[in-house]
C-alpha positions in Angstrom: 5.4 20.6 2.8 7.2 19.9 5.9 5.8 16.4 7.9 4.0 17.9 10.5 1.8 19.7 7.8 1.4 16.2 5.4 0.5 14.4 8.8 -2.1 17.2 9.5 -3.7 17.3 6.1 -3.6 13.5 5.6 -7.1 11.9 5.6 -9.0 8.8 4.2 -10.0 9.5 0.7 -12.7 7.4 -1.0 -13.7 9.5 -4.3 -11.0 10.3 -6.9 -10.6 12.2 -10.0 -9.8 9.8 -13.2 -6.7 11.7 -13.8 -3.6 9.4 -14.5 -0.8 9.4 -12.3 2.6 10.0 -13.7 5.2 6.9 -13.4 7.3 9.6 -11.9 5.2 10.2 -8.9 4.3 6.5 -8.6 8.4 5.9 -8.6 8.7 8.6 -5.8 5.8 7.2 -3.7 7.7 3.5 -4.2 11.1 4.9 -3.2 10.1 6.7 0.1 7.9 3.6 1.1 11.4 1.7 1.0 12.8 3.9 3.3 10.1 3.0 6.0 11.6 1.3 9.2 12.1 -2.3 8.8 13.5 -4.8 11.3 17.1 -5.7 10.7 16.5 -3.8 7.3 15.2 -6.9 5.8 12.4 -5.2 4.1 9.8 -7.3 4.6 7.4 -6.1 2.6 6.6 -6.0 -1.0 4.7 -3.3 -3.5 2.0 -4.3 -6.2 1.1 -1.3 -8.2 -2.4 -2.3 -10.1 -4.0 -0.2 -12.7 -5.6 -2.6 -14.5 -9.5 -2.2 -14.3 -10.4 -5.8 -14.0 -8.0 -6.8 -11.3 -9.3 -3.4 -9.4 -12.6 -4.9 -9.8 -11.5 -8.1 -8.3 -9.7 -6.7 -5.4 -12.5 -4.3 -4.6 -14.8 -7.5 -4.3 -12.0 -9.2 -2.1 -12.0 -5.9 -0.1 -15.7 -6.5 1.0 -17.1 -4.6 -1.8 -15.4 -1.3 -1.4 -16.1 0.4 -4.7 -13.9 3.3 -4.2 -11.1 0.9 -5.0 -11.9 0.4 -8.6 -12.3 4.1 -8.6 -8.6 5.2 -7.6 -6.2 5.7 -10.7 -3.8 2.9 -8.7 -4.1 0.7 -6.2 -0.6 0.1 -3.9 -0.9 -3.3 -2.5 1.6 -3.8 0.4 2.3 -7.4 0.8 4.2 -8.5 4.2 7.0 -11.1 2.7 7.1 -13.6 5.3 9.9 -15.6 3.9 12.1 -12.4 4.0 11.7 -12.1 7.9 12.5 -15.7 8.5 15.7 -14.8 10.6 13.4 -13.9 13.1 11.3 -16.7 13.4 7.7 -16.7 14.4 7.7 -13.4 16.1 9.1 -11.9 12.9 6.4 -13.5 10.7 3.6 -12.6 13.2 4.6 -9.1 14.1 7.9 -7.6 12.4 6.8 -8.0 8.6 3.4 -6.7 9.6 5.0 -3.6 11.4 7.2 -3.1 8.6 4.3 -3.1 6.0 2.3 -0.7 8.2 5.3 1.7 8.3 5.7 1.7 4.5 1.8 2.4 4.2 2.3 5.3 6.6 4.9 6.7 4.2 2.9 6.0 1.2 -0.1 8.0 2.7 2.2 10.8 3.6 3.9 11.0 0.1 0.6 11.0 -1.5 -0.4 14.0 0.5 2.9 15.6 -0.5 2.1 15.2 -4.0 -1.3 16.8 -3.9 -3.1 13.1 -4.1 -5.8 11.6 -1.9 -5.4 8.1 -0.5 -7.1 5.4 1.7 -5.5 2.7 3.7 -7.6 -0.5 3.1 -7.5 -3.1 6.0 -10.8 -4.6 5.5 -10.2 -7.4 2.8 -10.1 -11.3 2.6 -6.4 -12.0 2.6 -6.6 -15.2 0.8 -8.8 -14.0 -2.0 -6.5 -10.8 -2.4 -3.5 -13.2 -2.5 -5.1 -15.5 -5.2 -5.8 -12.3 -7.2 -2.3 -11.0 -7.1 -0.7 -14.5 -7.4 0.5 -13.7 -10.9 2.4 -10.1 -10.2 
C-alpha cells in the first residue's frame, strides 16, 4: 500500500476484534514510529505497549471512561520525554517534544492501516492519572 492510500483509508476505529497481534507487527509499528521527525533527532518520545487488561481498564478510566481502550488488543502509549528535549529549553518542553510525539502517533496510525488494523488516537485523558498508572513501566 502506498502512503496516499494509507492516508485515505485511515479512520478512527473504536470497535476491535479480540484477535491477538503478533509481536512482529507491534515491533514493526514501533520501528517506524521511531522514524518520525524529531527536533534535533533527540527522539523526545517513548512508547509503552500495554496489553494487560487491568492496566487498560485503568487507562480507560484516566481517558474519561472511553471503554474502547479496554477492547483494543494493545494500547500504544506515546509519552513526550521532557528530559530528552532539554537542549531546546522551554520551547522544546512546551512544543517540540509534543510535536515529536504527534508525528510518531501519525506514523503508528498509518502503519496500523498498512497492516490491516484499526486504531484510534486518544487525546482526551487526564495526564496525571495516566502517568501514575504507567509509572512502573
